[in-house]
N, C-alpha and C positions, 0 to 999 in steps of 0.2 A: 340446084339448079340439077334435074334427073337428065342422062342421057342415057345413051346408048354404048357397053366399054367396046373396046378396039378385041377387036375377031379372036385374037391369042389370048390373053385374059380371057375374054366371056368365055374362055373348052376349058383354060383353068379355073377359075373361079365353077364350073357346072360341077365338075371333076369334083373337088375339091369342096362343095354341099350333099354331093350323091354319097360321096361317102363321112360326112359330117349323119346324114342325116340316116344312116347302115349304122354306125358304132354310134348315135346321144339321139336317134328319134323324138323328132319331136320338141332339141329341144331348141334349135337353132329357130329362135319368132321373127328373126330379121337380120339384116345384113347389107350393107355398103363400101363402095371399094373408095378409097382417096387416095392420098401419096400423090405418084406421078400422072394417076391420071386424073383426078381429081381437078389437077392444072394443067392439064391438057400436055404432058410433056412428055407420054408413052409412050420407049422406045422395044418396036418388039423384036425380040434376039436380044436387051441387053435388060430391062426392066421389071424385076421387082414389082407384089401389086398388095400392096395395103387393105388389107381385110379387118375392117369392127361386127364385129356376129357380139347378138343381141341376145343371148339365154334363155330361155325362163326357167323364172322364181321355182317350180317345180325340184326342178332337179338337184335344190339346196341341196338335201337333203343324196342327195345319189352317192352310197360312198365310191365310185367308180369311178368317180367324176373324170378324174384328172388321169386317171391309166387311160378312157374313155378318148382325154385330147390330144394324151402325149401321143395315143397310136392314130390318131385323128393326123397331126402333124406327120409322124412318120407316115404314115399316106403315100404324100405327094413323093416319096426317092423314087420308087420307080419309074414312074412319070421325067422326071427331070432328069434322072439315071441316063434315059432315052435322049430323051433335049441335048444334053448333053453329051452325048457320039455324035451325034448330028451336026457338034461340032457349035451349036448355044448355046453356051453354057450352061451355068445352073439358073437360068429366067424364067422371069416367069410362076417362079416357089409364090408360093400366099402367106403376107409375113399376116397373124390375120392376132387381133387382141379382141378376147373374150374380156362381155360384159355384161350383169344378172339386168335384168326385164326391170326389179323396183327401181335403181340408179342411171340410165340409161337418161337421167329427163334432168336428173342434180346436178350441180356446176359440176364445170370439169374434174377441179381443182377437189371438190367431196369424194368423188368415186372409187369402189375402191375393187380392180379390176381382178376379174379374174381365174386370174391366165392370160399366153399371149403365148407366143411365140416368132422366132427371126432370124431367117435361113436355117439351121441346124439346131438352133438352140432353144430348150425350150425355158419358160422361167415361170414356175410353180405359184409363185410369190407375188406379182405382181407387173402390172407394162410401161416399159418407159412412152412409149404412143397414144399415153391419154394423155390429153394437155389443151395446155391453150390454143396452140400454132396446130395441134391435128386435128383439133375439133375447128374451128376457125375453117381446115381447108377440106372439111366434110360439109358445115354449112355449104362454101358456096362455091363444090362445083362439085361435094361425091356422087355418088350413082348407087343407087338402090337397087342391087338388085333381089333383097325378099326383105317386104312387110312396109311397104307401101315406100311416096316419096318422103328424102332425109330431111326434106321443108316438115313433115310431120310430125318428127320424131321427136322434138322439144328439145334440144339443143344446146346445152349456153355454155359458152363457150370463155364467159366469164373478159369479153374484150376490152375490161380495163385494168385486165392485170397478162397483155400479154405482152408490152414493152418487160416488164417487169420482167418474166418467167423468163421471154429468150433475154433480154443483161445479165441473167442471172447462170445461165448455160452460158453464153459466150463465157461466162467470172472465173467459169467451174471447172469444164469443159474445154474450150475450143484454145481460152489465150495459156492454161496447163498444156496445152497440146501445141504449142506456139515457144514454147521452152523447152521439148523434147527435140522438136523438128530443128533446133538449133544444136541443143547437143548431143543430138544423134552423128553416128562413122556414117552407117553405112549409106551405100546409092537412096535415094527415093527411088522408089519405082508411078511408072505414070500413076498409077491408081494411089496411090497414099498421094502426089501432090493433087489431084482433080481433090481426094475429101477432104486435106486442109485450105485446100485455097476456096474453094461453092459452097462452104456450110459457112466459113468462116464470112462469104459472098450473103451470102442467105442474111446471115441472121444480121450483120448490118444495114440490108434497105430496109427490115422488117421493124429495124427501131428507128430507119427514119420516116417509110411513107407506114408502120403498123398495118402493111396490104404484105401479105407472103409471097411467094415468087420460087420457078422452078428449077435448077441447076443449074439451067441452058442460063437463065432472064438472069442467072443469077452475077451470069459471068458475065452479059454483058454491058451487064451494070461495075460491078467489077472491072473492065478497061476504060469506061465511060471518068468512073471516082479515081480509077489510081492510075495512069496511066508511065503509071514510072516502072510499075512492071506486068505492063503487058508482055513481057514475051514468056513471061512459064503461066501468066493464066493460059497465053494462049494453049502450050501444051494441058493443064487442066482439062483449057476445051473440048481440046484435040483428043484425046480419051472419053472423055467423056458422046462424042461422038462418033467414038469410033475412025476417024482421019486420019493420016500419017502422022506420025507427034513431027513435028518441027525440027526440024537438023538444032535450031540452035534455042534456047542453050546449051553445052556443051551438058550430059546426065551428071554428071562428075559433080555440074555450077547446080543444079537441078534443088537440093535439102537446102541452101546458103540462097538461093532467091526464094522459096517459097516459105520457110521464117521473115525471112524480111519481107514481104505480104503479105504475110501475117499477121504478122507483130504490127504494117504500116490500116493495116482495117482493118484491130482487134480497137488501134488505138481510137482510132477513128470514129466511134461504137459510141457514141454517153451510154457505157455504161453505167461510168461511178455518180450517176443524177438518178440511179431511178435505183427499187426496194432487189 
């Protein structure tokens, strides 16, 4: 699906690409937006913007490529600072994965990302967001802003590997995080509750259905599937929606309740039946 970006996201991406074209003339030959926008879940003033930028192979021998990509990453700081000063936080930040033109049509597991940046972190060694989940989001709902519709990119999300990849993610990231949540001492923030609950809920839904859903959709799914944990799930959803936080459960119970909910969601996920 190719459609129109939300106005706020459109301005941010246009600004980002203008700088890219100055710093790396002719390098960015195709660009698309995925993430919350692909899932029709973008929240103005709250969401970041997940970008996949395809680089011309002609730039492979440029010694200054990585330095220029770092400058492109840093170029967002003034705009984000102004937004934060206006009470909009550091939203509408372009988090970008860079992939070579000659690799974009490969099976996603065979792609070697050039670099990436997420928030304040620049990774010159690769990118987490080149995986079957992100590629499926792009294929199903990505919006192209340069280089033709996403349907013409010949993306290969390796659909047969989707559940295996998600299962590994649950085992290697979310399960250890649940243990850490259980063992911690400090009160969890509402943001931490949101992250710790809605992430596993998204994975649970994908393992059951093979489909990708938004954080909002994951929260609703968790309420239906795990009603015993509804009180703490409502905290996660209120944080996501920027709604007033529920007065119950009390904050000093958030950590234990979050850990319990995570453990239930993960235990119900068929992660051990997959590679």
